[in-house]
C-alpha positions in Angstrom: 18.4 -56.0 -34.9 19.6 -59.4 -35.4 23.0 -58.3 -35.8 23.2 -56.5 -32.4 24.5 -58.5 -29.8 22.4 -59.3 -26.8 24.9 -58.0 -24.3 24.5 -54.5 -25.9 20.7 -54.6 -25.8 20.8 -55.6 -22.3 23.2 -53.0 -21.2 21.1 -50.4 -23.2 17.8 -51.5 -21.3 19.7 -51.2 -17.9 21.2 -47.8 -18.8 17.7 -46.6 -20.0 15.8 -47.9 -16.8 18.1 -46.3 -14.8 17.9 -43.1 -16.3 14.0 -43.3 -15.9 14.4 -44.3 -12.2 16.7 -41.5 -11.4 14.6 -38.7 -13.3 11.2 -40.2 -12.5 11.0 -40.0 -8.6 12.6 -36.4 -8.5 9.9 -35.2 -11.2 7.0 -37.1 -9.4 7.8 -35.9 -5.9 8.3 -32.4 -7.0 5.0 -32.5 -8.7 3.4 -34.0 -5.5 5.3 -31.4 -3.7 3.8 -28.4 -5.9 0.3 -30.0 -5.4 0.7 -29.9 -1.9 1.9 -26.5 -1.7 -1.1 -25.3 -3.9 -3.5 -27.2 -1.7 -2.2 -25.4 1.6 0.1 -28.3 2.7 3.3 -26.4 2.5 4.9 -28.0 5.4 5.0 -31.7 3.6 5.9 -29.8 0.4 8.9 -28.3 2.1 10.0 -31.4 3.5 9.9 -33.0 0.0 11.7 -30.0 -1.5 14.5 -30.1 1.4 15.0 -33.9 0.7 15.5 -33.2 -2.8 17.4 -30.0 -2.4 20.0 -31.9 -0.1 20.2 -34.4 -3.1 21.5 -31.6 -5.4 18.1 -30.8 -7.2 18.1 -27.3 -8.5 14.3 -27.2 -8.9 13.7 -28.0 -5.2 16.4 -25.5 -4.0 15.0 -22.6 -6.4 11.2 -23.6 -5.0 12.4 -23.2 -1.4 13.9 -20.1 -2.1 10.7 -18.5 -3.8 8.6 -19.5 -1.0 10.9 -18.1 1.5 11.5 -14.8 -0.4 7.7 -14.0 -0.9 6.4 -15.6 2.4 4.3 -18.0 0.4 3.0 -20.6 3.0 6.2 -20.1 5.2 7.4 -17.0 7.5 9.4 -14.5 5.5 13.0 -15.2 5.5 15.2 -13.4 3.1 18.3 -15.2 4.7 16.8 -18.5 3.7 15.8 -17.3 0.4 19.2 -16.5 -0.3 20.6 -19.6 1.0 18.6 -21.7 -1.3 19.0 -19.4 -4.2 22.9 -19.8 -3.8 22.5 -23.6 -3.8 20.6 -23.5 -7.1 22.8 -20.7 -8.5 26.0 -22.6 -7.5 24.9 -25.3 -10.0 24.6 -22.8 -12.5 20.9 -21.9 -12.4 20.8 -18.4 -14.2 17.3 -17.4 -12.9 18.9 -18.1 -9.4 22.0 -16.1 -10.2 19.7 -13.1 -11.3 17.6 -13.3 -8.1 20.6 -13.1 -6.0 21.8 -10.1 -8.1 18.4 -8.5 -7.4 18.8 -9.1 -3.6 22.0 -7.5 -3.5 21.1 -4.6 -5.9 18.0 -3.6 -3.7 19.4 -4.8 -0.3 16.9 -7.4 0.1 17.9 -9.4 3.3 21.6 -8.2 2.6 23.4 -4.9 2.6 22.9 -3.3 -0.7 26.3 -4.0 -2.8 26.2 -2.8 -6.5 29.6 -4.5 -7.1 28.2 -8.0 -5.7 24.9 -7.6 -7.7 27.0 -6.7 -11.0 28.9 -10.0 -10.3 25.8 -12.1 -10.0 24.1 -10.5 -13.0 27.2 -11.3 -15.1 28.3 -14.6 -13.7 26.8 -16.9 -16.4 28.3 -14.6 -19.1 31.9 -14.6 -17.8 31.7 -18.4 -18.0 31.4 -17.9 -21.7 33.7 -15.1 -22.5 36.5 -17.5 -23.9 34.0 -18.0 -26.7 34.6 -14.4 -28.1 38.1 -15.1 -29.0 37.4 -18.3 -31.1 38.0 -18.0 -34.8 34.6 -19.1 -35.9 33.1 -16.3 -33.5 35.5 -13.7 -35.0 34.6 -14.5 -38.4 30.8 -14.0 -37.7 31.5 -10.9 -36.2 33.4 -9.6 -39.3 30.8 -10.9 -41.4 28.2 -8.9 -39.4 30.1 -5.8 -39.5 30.4 -6.1 -43.3 26.6 -6.6 -43.8 25.8 -3.7 -41.5 28.3 -1.5 -43.3 26.6 -2.5 -46.6 23.2 -1.7 -45.5 24.4 1.6 -43.8 25.9 2.6 -47.4 22.7 1.6 -49.3 20.7 3.6 -47.0 23.0 6.6 -47.4 22.9 6.2 -51.0 19.3 6.1 -51.3 18.7 9.4 -48.9 21.3 11.1 -51.0 19.4 10.1 -54.4 16.3 11.4 -52.7 17.8 14.6 -51.5 19.3 15.3 -54.8 16.1 14.6 -56.7 14.3 17.0 -54.3 16.9 19.7 -55.0 16.7 19.1 -58.8 12.8 19.4 -58.8 13.0 22.7 -56.9 15.6 24.3 -59.2 13.4 23.3 -62.1 10.3 24.7 -60.3 12.2 27.9 -59.7 13.5 28.1 -63.1 9.9 27.6 -64.6 10.4 24.2 -65.9 7.8 22.7 -63.5 6.1 19.7 -65.2 2.9 20.4 -63.1 3.5 17.6 -60.6 3.9 18.3 -57.0 7.8 18.8 -56.1 8.0 16.0 -53.7 6.4 13.4 -56.2 8.7 14.6 -59.0 11.6 14.2 -56.5 10.6 10.7 -55.5 10.4 9.7 -59.2 13.4 11.1 -60.0 15.0 9.4 -56.9 13.9 5.9 -58.5 15.0 6.5 -61.7 18.6 7.8 -61.1 21.3 5.1 -60.9 
């Protein structure tokens, strides 16, 4: 620590303090809002959530959407639910994107629109499609295919050996060369010894 400049330590302390100041109040306020809502004071909870949603907090927007969609302490309002889900979804919240897709799929507060539902369901996937063509991803896919083909080949060989052994055992039984053991047991024994 003695080798570290004092200016760096002060800057680090200021940075960490500012991070806790930014995350702290939102988390604390959202926790208070949840307790207020649970205690039946939804009006005050909504005020806190709206304040944080206006500041871009995804969790606050999502909470507002849920209570409006399910009339949990507020009147049922699908348009408001969709508005708040969109605010969260536009910031990348995958659960909100799925909820909007469901609303469009079943026509909840909006006209049912299968194409729009599909767009919302696959929105986060399309964002990552460029990864499919990266060399490492292609190498992993080829490796996976090779492993699957090898497994299938081994399973086919094992099934073929078992089938062949059962045929040989049946032919021996018919020829009177039966060893006295049941056909299936002899076939399985033969299948494990044939290489």
